[in-house]
N, C-alpha and C positions, 0 to 999 in steps of 0.2 A: 786770699790767705793760702800758703802753700798746702798741698794735699799731704795727709799724713803717710799715706803709701810711699812719699818720696823721701820722708824723712829717715835718718839713721836708727831712730827708735822703732820704726816700722819694720825696716829690714831686720833689726835685732829680734824683734819679737816673732817674725817669719821663721827666723833660723831657728829660734828656740822651740817654737811648733814643730818645726822639721825634726830637731833632734830629739824631741820626746817621742814622736811618732817612730823614727827610725829605731830608737832604742827599744820601744816596745815591740816593734815588728821582729827586731833581732831576738828578743827574748821567746816570741811566740814561734819563730821559725826554728830556733834550736829545740824547742820543746816538740815540735813536730817530728824533727828529725830524730829525737829520743824515742818518740812514739814508733817512729819507722823502725829504729833498732829493735826495740821490744817486739814488735809485729814479727820481724824477721825471725827472732829466736823462738818465738811461739810457733810460726810456721814451721820451722825447720825441726821442732820438737814433735810435730805430729807425725804418725804413722804412715798417713797417706795425704800429704798437704794438697790442697787444690783451692782454686777461687771460684768454683761454681757457686751461682748464686741461686741455684734451684735444689730442692729436694731429690735424693735420689736413692734407689736400692741397688746394691750389687747383684747381679745375676750370673756373672761367670767370672772367675778369677784364673788369669793366665799362670799364676804360680803353681796351680796346680795340674797343668797341661804336660804332655811329654813332647818335646823338651819344653821345660818351665819357662816363661818369660814375666817380666814385671809389669804387665799390662792387666787390665780388667775393663769390664763393660758394665755400665750401670744403666737402668731404666730411670728417665726423668719422669718425676712426679708433676704435673700439670699444675700451674697456680690454680688456685680457688676461682671458679666460673669459668674456666676454660674447658670448653667441649672438644672432644676428641672424637674422630670419626674412624672406626675400625675398617672402613672400605678404603681409606686413604693410605698408601704406602708410608711406612716409617720412615724417619730420619735417623741417620747415625753420624755423630760428629766425632772428628778424630784431630787432638791438638798435636802440634809438633813438640818433639822432644828435642829441642835446639838449645838447652841450657836453661829453660824455665819449666815449672812445674806445669800441671795440666788445669784447665778449666776456663781459659780464655774465650773458648766458643761459647761459653754460657756465663761470661763475666758480669752480665747484668741483664735487665729485662730486654733491652734493645740489643738482641745479639742474635747469632745464627740459630741457636737453640729457641730462644724466645719468639723468633718469627715463625719457626716450624710449628711450634706449638700453638700460635695464634692462628695459623693456617689450618688447623685441626689435626696435625699429624702426630702419631705418637713418636717420641723422640729418645734416642739412647746416645750415650757418650762413653767413648774408649778413652780411658786416661792410664795413667803409670804410677809408680812409687818412685822415691827418689834414687834408688840404687838398683842396678839390673841385677838378673840373676847371674850366677858364675858362668863365664863363657858364652853368654847370650849373644846371638848373632840376628842380622836383619831378617834372614831366612826364616829363622824361628819366629820373629815378630811378625812376619807377614803370614805365615802358616796360621799363628794364633788369631790374627783378625780373620781370617777365612772360617775359623771355628765360630767366632763371634756373629760375624754376619749371617753365616748358615742359621745360628740359633734364633737371631732375630727374625728371619724370613719364616720360620716354623712357628714362631710365636704369633705371626699374624698370618694366617692362611686365608682370610676373607679380604686382604688388602689387594688392591687392583694395581699390582706390579710390585717389582723387587724394591729392596730398601734403596732411598736415595742415601749416598754417602759423601759426607764434606770432608775433605783433608787440607788442613791449614798449614801453609808453608811446607816444612818437610814431610809433614805427613801427607801432603799431596802427592810427592813423587813416590812415597812408599805404597800410597793407595794405587796409584797407576800400575805400579809393578804387581800389586796383588791382582788387579782386574786384568792385566795382561796373563798373568798366570792362571787365574781361575776365573774366566770372563761370565761365567754362568750365576756368580753370587751377586753381582753388584746390578743395581738400577742405575738412573744417570749419575754421573760422578761430578762433584764440583770440587776443582782444585783452586783454592784460593790463595792467591800470592806464592804459588808454588814454582820453584825453580826447575826445570826439567833438562834444558839445553845450557850448560853452564858457561860454556865459552862464549856464548853469544852476548852482543851488547853493542854500543856504538862508543867511539873515541869521544873521551871528554865527559863521559857520564857515570860509567858504570866501573868505579875503582875496584869494587870487591873482588872481581874475576882475576884480577892480577896477583891475588895474594900467594897463590901456589907457586907462580912462577918466582916471586921475591924471597919466598923461603926456600927454594931449590926443591920443592916437592913435598912429599907427605912424610918424609922422616921424622920431622919434629913432632907430628901426631903420634907416631910410634914412640918416640922419647917422652912425651907428656905422659902416655898411657903407663908406660914402664915406671917412671918415677911415681905414678899414683897406684902402683902394684896392681896393674892390670884394669884399672879405671881411669877413665878420662874426665875431669872435671869440667862440667858444662859451663862454668863460668868464664872459660877462655872464650867460648863460643859468643857470650854475652859481651865480653870485651871487645870483640872484633865489631860487633854491632855498634857498640859505644864509640868505637875509634872513628867510625865513618862520619860522625858528626859531632865534631869537638865542642862546636858553639853551644849545640843543645846539651850535651852531657857535661860540660864544664861550666856553663853559664846560664842559659836561658830557660831550662827545665828548674833550676834553682831559684834563680831571680823572679821567675813568674810565681812561685811559692812564696817568697819573700815579699814581693810587692802586692799580692792580693791574699796576705795571710788570714784575713778575716773570714774568707769563705773558700780557700782553695785546698786546706788542708784535707778534709774528707776524700777528695778526688784525688789528691796526690797520694794519700795513703792507699786508698784502693787500688791505685795501678802498681805502687810499689811492692805492694803484697804479693803480685805476680811477678813484676820485673825482678825482684830479688830472690825469687823462690828458686834457686839454683839446683839442678839435679846433675846426675853423673851418668855417663854412657859407659859401657864396657869397650875394653880396647878393640875388640873385635868389630864393633859396630862402627866406631869412629874411622878404623881404618879402611873398613869397605866403603863408608860414604865418601871419605876423601880420595881414595884410589879409583873408585868406579864412577863417581859422580863429579865432586869439586875439580878434580885434576884430569880424571879419565873421561868424563863427559861422554860414558858408553850408553846411559840410558836412551838417549835420544836417537841413536841409530842400531838399536836392538843389540847391543853388544855385551850384555849382562846375561849370564846363564846362572840359574837358580843352582842349589845345592844337589837338587835332586834331578838336575839335567834338562830343566825347561828353560828355553831361550825367551827372555821377556821383551816381546815384540809389541809395542803399544798399539800396533795395527790389528792385534787380535781382540782388542777390547770391542765388545758390541754394544756397551751401553753408551748413550750420550756423554761426550766430556764437556763440561763447561769450564772454562778457564778464566778466572777473575784476576785482573791485573792492573796496574796503575803506572802513569806516566812519572807519577811523584815518587816512585818506590825506587831507591837506590840499591836496595839488597836483592830485591827479584824484579829487574825490570822488563816490561813487555817482550823484549827479545828473547830473555831466558825463560819467560813463561810460555810462549808460543813458538820459538825457533824450532821445537822438536817436530811441528807440522811440515816445515820445509825441508828438515833433515830426513824424514820418512817418506814423504811423498814428491815425486817428480812431477806430478800434473794433478790438476782438479779431477780429471777422470780417474785418477788412482784412489782417491778419497771414495767416489762412487763404487770403486769395484771393491774396495774393502767393505763396502755397506757401513760405513763409519758417519756419525754426525758429531760435529766439532762446534760448539758455540763459544764466542770469546766476547768479553766485555773489558774495556780499557777505560779506567777512571783517569780524568785529567789532571788531578793534583794529590790526592791522599797519599799517604807513606805506608811504608810495609805494614807497621802495625794496625794501622786504620782500617787494611782491607778486611780484617776479621775482629777488631776491637771497636772501630767506630760505630757510634749510633746512629749516624747519618748514612753509612753504607748499609747497616743492617736494615734501616726503615726504607731504603730504595732498593739495591741491589738484591741483597738477601731476601727481602720480602717479595720481591718480584720474582726471584727463581722459585721460592716455595709456593707461589699463588699459581705459578704456570708450569710446574714441573711435569704435568701430564702432556702439555702442548711440547715442550722440548723433547719428551721422550716419543712423541710421535711425529717430530720433524723427520722429512725425508733425508736420506744420506747426503752430506756436504757440508761445507763450510759457513757458518753464519755469524753475523755480529748482533749481540743484543742491543737495541736502541730503546731506551727508557726516557719517555717524556712525561713531564707534570700534566696530568689530566685537566681539560678545562671544560667549563659548563656547557659550552656550544660544541664540544666535540661529537661526532657521530657515535651513536652507539654507547654513550656513556653509562648507561645502565649494565652494561655488560662487563665493565671494568671493575675488578676485584678491589685493588688497592688505590693508592693515590697516583700511580703513575700508569701509562699505556705502554705496554711492551710488545715490540715488533722484533722479530728475528730476520735481518735481511742477508740475502745471501752474498758471500764474498767469495774471493780467490785466492791462490797462493800468492799473486801479486800484491795484493794488500798487506799480506804478512811481511813480504820482502821490503815494502815500501817503509816499514818501521825502521830499517836499518839493520844492519848485520855486518860481519866481518867479510873482508876480502880473501881470496885464497891464500894471500902471503901472510894474513893476520892468523888464519886458521893454522898455518904451518908453524908460526910462533907458538901458539898454544898445543900442538901436536909435540913440540920439542921438549915443552915443559913436562908433559905426560911421561915422554921418553927418559927425560933426565931424572923425574922422580923415581922411575924403576931402578935406575941406576945408585941414586943417593939413598934410596930405602934400602937396597939390597947391601950396599956398604956398612950402613947403620947396623942392619941385622947381623952382618957377619962380624964386624969388629967391636961396636960399643954396647950392643943390646945384652949379650950374657952378663957382663959386668954390671951394667943398670939394674937388672933384674937381680942380681944376687944383693946388691945393696939396698934395694927397697924392701919395704915392709908395710904391713897395714898402719902402724904407729907413724911412720914417716909420712906415708900417704894421707893420712887424716891431718897431720901437722901442716902439710903444704897446701891441703884445701882449705884450712882456716886461716893460713896467711895470705891468701889470695886477696890482691887489693879490693876487689868488689866486695867479697864477704867481709874483710876486715873492716871497710867503711861502715857496715851496717852494725857491726857487734861493738866498736870502739864507741859509737854513740848510741849507748843503750844504758839501761840501769845497772848493767854489770860493771860500768865505769863510775866510780865514786865521784868524778867530776861533774857529772851532769845530775847528781841526786837532788841539788837545790833547784832544778828546772821546773818540775810540776808545781811548786808553791809560787815561785815566782810568776809563772804563766797565769797563774790563778788571780793573782793580785793585778797582773796587767790587764786580764779581761774586765775585772771590776772598775778599772780606772782608765779604760781605753780612751785615747784621745787622737783619732786619726787626722792627719793633717789635711788642710783644704786641698782640691785637686789642682788649684791654679798656683799654688805655692811654688815660687821660682826655683827653690832648692830641690823639691820634688821633681821639677821639669829638668832640671840639671842631672839629677839622678837617672832619669829615664834616659835622657841624652848618652850619658855615660854607659847605660846598659846597651843602648843601640850600637855605640861606637865598639864595646867590646864583642858583640855579636858580629860586627861587620869585620872586626880584625880576625876573629877565629874563623870566620868564613873564608877570608882572604888566605889564612894560612892553609886550611883545608884544600882549597882550590890549587895553590900552588903545591903543597904536597902531592895532591893527587895527579897534577900534570907532570912532576918530576917521576912519580912512580911510573906512570904510563910511558913516558920516554924512555926510562930506563927499561922497564920490560921488553920494548919492541926493539930498543938498542941492543939489548943483551941477546935476546931469542932470534933477532931477525937476521944475526950473523950466518952467513952462509956455512962458514967452517964449521961451527957450532952444530947447526942443523946436520951437516954432513957426518960430523962425528957421531951423532945420534942415530945415524941412519935414515935420515930424511934427505931426499935428493929434490935439487930443484928443478922440477920437471913439471911435465902437464898432470902429471898423476895427483888426484887430490891427497891432501894430508889424512884424511879420514875416509874410510871406505863406507858409504852408505849402502845399507841393506837392499839387496835386489828384490824382485818380486818371487813370492813363494809359488814354486811350481805346482804344489797341491792346489793351492788356493786358486790359481789361475784356472786349473783344470775345473775345478769348482765353479767359478765364475762362469766360465764357458758351457758348462752344462745347464747352469741356471738360465742363462741368456736363452738356449734353446727351448727350455721348459716354459719360460715366460712368453717366448713367441708363439708356443703351441698353446698358451692359456689366454691369449688376447680375446678369443671369441667365447670364453667360459664366463659363466657368472650371469646375474640377472639385473633387474632395476638398480639394487643397492651397489653393486660393483659399478654401474654405469654412472651412477650420482658421484661416487668418490673420484672416479676417473674425470668426470666433467669438473669437478670443483678443483681438482689439481691443474688440470688443463687451463682453467681460467686464472688460477693464483699464479701460475709459472710465469705469466706475463708480467706481475708485480715483482717477482724475485724476493718475496718476503711473506712471512707467517705473521699473523696479527692474532693478539689474544681474544679479541672480540669476536672473531670468526670461530675460533676453538670454543669460546664459552657458549656460543649459539648450538655448537654441534654437541657440547656436553649436556645442555638443557635438553635437547632433542633425544639423545641417547637415554636421559634420566627419565623421559617420558614414556619409553618403550617398555613393554612388560616383560619382554625376552629380548636381551641384547647381548651383543658379543662382549667379551672381557676387553680391557684397553690392549692387552698383549694381541690379542687376535685382530682388533682394530688396526693396531700398528702394523701387523704383519700385511694384512689387506692393503692398507694404504701404501707400504712400501712397494708391494707387487704392482700396483697400480702406476705409480711414479716411475718404476723401472720401465714397464711398459711404454709408458710415454717417452722416456728417455731414448729408448731402443729404438722405437718407430713411431713418432708422434702422428704422423699422417694415419696411418693404419690403424693405430690405437684409437684415435678419434671417429674415424669411418666406422668401426665396429661397434661403438656406443649403441647405434640404433638396433643392431642386432641383438645385443643384449637386453634392450627395452622389449624386444618380442617375446621373450622366453618367459614371463610372467605377467599377470594382469596387475595393472597399475594405473593411478592417475598422473598422466603425465605433466599437467599443468601445476597439480599440488606438489609434485616431486620437483618442479624446475622453481616453484616459487620459494622452496625450502633451500635449493641450491642459490638462488638470487639472494636470499635473505643472509646465507653464510657468507657469500664472495664479497658482499657490499656492507658487512657489519663493521668494517674498520673505516667506512668512507667511500667516496665515489671511487671508481677504478679508473685507470689510465687509459688511453685511447686503445691499446692493443688489447686491454681487459675487456673494454666494451665490445670491441669486435668478436671476441671470444665469447662473451655473453651471449649475444645475439646469435651467433652460430649454434651455440648448445640450446637456446630456445627452438631453433628451428629443428632440431633433433628431437627433443623432448615434446615439443608442441608443434608438429607439422601441420600445415594448413589442409583442411578438409577439401576434398575435391567437390566443385559445385555440382548439384543435381542435374543430370542431363535430361532434357526432355525428349521424349522418343518421337522420331520423325517416322511418318508413315513413307514408305518407300512406293513410288509411282512407278506402275509396270509401263514400259513404253508401248505405245500402240502399234 
């Protein structure tokens, strides 16, 4: 007998099952879109809309400062059952104001705020209102953040260290500007997905960096602000993000909701609550950002001077800087997140001379938003940074890469690991950053030409068109333009304000009662998925072709020698960007410190000898392991009187620099330090052995150094000599 699946009736039956299912999914899909529109209207109606999932209390309002800003800082209330330790340094999370509202750093339990709370840290959040204060500037924002951080530090006098500050995306570069201006305020800084070197990137991968050139500079930002009556609609920034990935914007995101409508709705609405929460920047803010950063790229070469005359040189930052980036991020690729390091430092020795500790972590696949939104990143990178922040703060100066490996039952010192991953901080060099790719001098000259042209076109706009545009603009026209923005309109049109969608709630309710999902092996459903794959492929192909054409046009236009010459750039050996030289005062300070450290090499006692010995052994490994530091932490906790973390960090850095200056002499003097106080050499050495081997067996050089240290701390006792009678010759 012929199988029923091969009959026309069976095919018709499967087709009808599919049509019922797709009709029901369509109703449910549009009902979710209606809910999205209503959610948008409710969010925009709030005085201070945000997406924080934690209860909080406002402690400082920036609108009451002088000058006022639309920022404020709140204290996060820990969830029930969360134990906080007053001795642990507080965390402060700052969200980007790049078109969206605040709260993404605490969007859900598995987030930056959630992981900091789980690690026992008090947590604060710096957010903002939808509209800036009149005439608000970036300088005013940074000064307000300084007030907030100073207030947090005074609220936690028992904390063992200054506050840890996390800056997401655009908040990251602003945070680094603050730390360069007021280095005494910040503890370790975490810049998550933060672009600092805007020209950096590689061909064929980073199309967003060409935007300024294709728009002929920053004049369009000024025009948009003027049309907005002095305000710049952040929805335009969000539009730029969406244009980067048309497949996701126009198809994949919506199809994923449609295809999984029975379970995807709540997650989709939760994210859209933040994605659609558009905010506004002042004209002064966006122009500062575009001129100095997006087009000018001045921050990574210390080219920005604050309103009160302070040069914002990132080499002045004294706290560890942690840069979290991803190869899958097409908005802030690793080159833009890390390029400032090779812009500011000519050699690895320069990093040491500046006394700076820089740690970076490069994710392999996660996208831009995932760096500070993804639960998997929160449970790995952010959790590990939170649990190992004291170790990072105590790392000797230099460049490190954070390596996180899933722990296994047979790993050495497994009881010393706090989370699910074992963190190691391995030494790297500037060559490792350069190996990620970057611009040639010819490509740098093209971006420099854009910066020069931007000054010209912006100046022409200000002289010719700006007075007329400002005269014609009003608050009413600006509000109308904001409401008519395509992104804002897409939310508002599909909401209960539109009579056409009024029947949807009742229809969706009926569909849910009679839901008949189609079988997964239905051939028509498989054709639907194939069509979806084809749509995604086609839109990706369009994106790749578009990006290729934009890149070729960019270098084709701005690579013209006549245009560069017209803009004052000469095709010579002179680099298009002048990198900052060494600060003379700082070099005098370094020279004086070197002499002081040479004189102090024989000062101290067994404690200093032990620190020097541990560093000497671990230098052979070129890495710091969390298990060794956890061993040290437990030893310190057992001591009744111990130095603070800041004092320990200072001692450790001094011993590190002594070894760096003259390793042979520094090691030779360990025995002199041991003679100055009574101590149990064998017990002290066993403590050293425990610390340096907590992460597993040492390499060959490490073993040699450990044996050498054992000889110093536990010298062999001379054998008792028998007295001989001296015979007198006859």
